C-alpha positions in Angstrom: 72.7 11.7 9.4 69.9 9.7 11.1 67.7 9.8 8.0 70.6 8.8 5.8 71.6 6.0 8.1 68.1 4.6 8.3 67.8 4.7 4.5 71.2 3.1 4.0 70.3 0.2 6.3 66.9 -0.2 4.6 68.8 -0.6 1.3 71.2 -3.1 2.9 68.4 -5.2 4.3 69.0 -8.2 6.6 72.6 -8.2 7.9 72.3 -11.3 10.0 75.8 -13.0 10.0 77.1 -10.7 7.4 80.5 -9.1 8.1 80.8 -5.4 8.4 83.8 -3.1 8.2 83.4 0.6 9.2 86.5 2.5 8.1 86.9 6.1 9.4 84.4 5.0 12.1 84.5 8.2 14.2 82.0 7.5 17.1 81.2 4.1 15.6 77.5 4.8 15.1 77.3 3.1 11.7 79.1 0.0 12.8 77.0 -0.2 16.0 73.9 0.1 13.9 75.1 -2.8 11.7 75.8 -4.9 14.8 72.3 -4.1 16.2 70.9 -5.5 12.9 72.7 -8.8 13.2 76.0 -8.1 11.4 78.9 -10.2 12.7 81.8 -9.8 12.8 81.9 -6.0 12.9 85.2 -4.1 12.8 85.5 -0.4 13.5 88.7 1.3 12.3 89.7 4.7 13.4 93.1 6.4 13.2 92.4 9.2 15.7 93.6 7.8 19.1 91.5 10.5 20.9 88.3 8.8 19.6 89.1 5.3 20.7 87.8 5.8 24.3 84.5 7.0 23.0 84.4 4.2 20.5 85.0 1.6 23.2 82.3 3.1 25.5 79.8 3.2 22.6 80.4 -0.4 21.7 80.2 -1.6 25.3 76.4 -1.5 25.0 76.2 -3.7 21.9 75.3 -7.4 22.6 77.3 -8.7 19.6 81.0 -8.3 20.0 82.5 -5.4 18.0 86.2 -5.1 17.3 87.7 -1.6 17.6 91.1 -1.0 15.8 93.3 2.0 16.1 94.8 2.2 12.6 94.8 4.4 9.4 92.3 2.9 7.0 95.0 2.1 4.4 97.1 0.2 6.9 94.1 -1.8 8.1 93.1 -2.7 4.5 96.6 -3.9 3.7 96.8 -6.1 6.8 93.2 -7.2 7.2 93.8 -10.7 5.9 90.0 -11.3 5.5 87.1 -10.1 3.4 83.9 -8.3 4.5 80.4 -8.4 3.1 79.9 -4.7 3.7 82.5 -2.0 3.9 81.3 1.5 4.9 83.6 4.4 4.1 83.0 7.8 5.6 86.4 9.5 5.0 87.0 13.1 6.0 85.9 15.4 3.2 89.4 16.5 2.6 90.8 13.0 2.4 92.6 12.9 -0.9 93.0 9.2 -1.5 89.4 8.0 -1.9 89.8 6.4 -5.3 93.2 4.9 -4.2 91.5 3.3 -1.2 89.1 1.4 -3.5 92.1 0.1 -5.4 93.7 -1.1 -2.1 90.5 -2.8 -1.1 90.5 -4.6 -4.5 94.2 -5.5 -4.4 94.0 -7.0 -0.9 90.7 -8.9 -1.4 88.9 -7.1 1.4 85.5 -7.2 -0.2 83.7 -10.5 -0.4 82.4 -11.8 -3.7 78.9 -10.5 -3.3 79.7 -7.7 -1.0 79.1 -3.9 -1.2 81.3 -0.9 -0.5 79.4 2.2 0.5 81.0 5.6 0.5 79.6 8.8 2.1 80.6 11.9 0.2 79.6 15.6 -0.1 77.6 16.3 -3.3 80.5 18.1 -5.0 82.9 15.1 -4.5 80.4 12.5 -5.5 80.4 13.6 -9.2 84.2 13.7 -9.3 85.0 10.3 -7.7 86.3 7.8 -10.3 86.3 4.2 -9.2 87.7 1.7 -11.7 88.0 -1.5 -9.5 84.3 -1.8 -8.8 81.0 -1.1 -10.5 78.3 1.3 -9.4 75.3 -0.4 -7.9 73.2 2.4 -6.4 73.4 6.0 -5.3 71.3 7.8 -2.8 71.2 11.6 -2.2 70.5 13.2 1.2 70.6 17.0 0.9 74.2 17.9 0.3 75.6 14.4 0.7 75.6 11.2 -1.2 76.0 7.6 -0.4 77.3 5.6 -3.4 77.2 1.7 -3.4 79.8 -0.3 -5.3 80.2 -4.0 -5.9 82.6 -6.3 -7.7 82.5 -6.1 -11.4 80.5 -8.8 -13.1 82.6 -11.3 -15.0 81.6 -11.7 -18.5 82.7 -14.6 -20.7 83.0 -14.2 -24.4 83.2 -17.3 -26.5 
């Protein structure tokens, strides 16, 4: 995970003053890394109430404020009311609504115009994921897992 995280952040580059949403945040390590690289605001969303104490302890060491939200990812996306420059998705491997979550993000305008969505998946699921609301920008392989980068579809004008 450390090698993957370092590589992902190398691809993202400078995050100074770029907003970051970490859905399915678990311990918060990815969002904390984003905050340490200048991202702001940073929001960590986790639905498991048992992890919130750990999340709050982990973010207490970060100098930039990090918001921790107890919520299912889908509910947060529906009520976010704002967009983010980077959205990191690390859903449980058995989470069945991965493609539907992309559609929710699109429908509720949660990704900024030049933003990226990153999803961490096991190798077997990476080839089966179909995303229609965004276009593939990059894909990185790390052993048996993949991180796939999506952005908004380019608008083409025909005339």
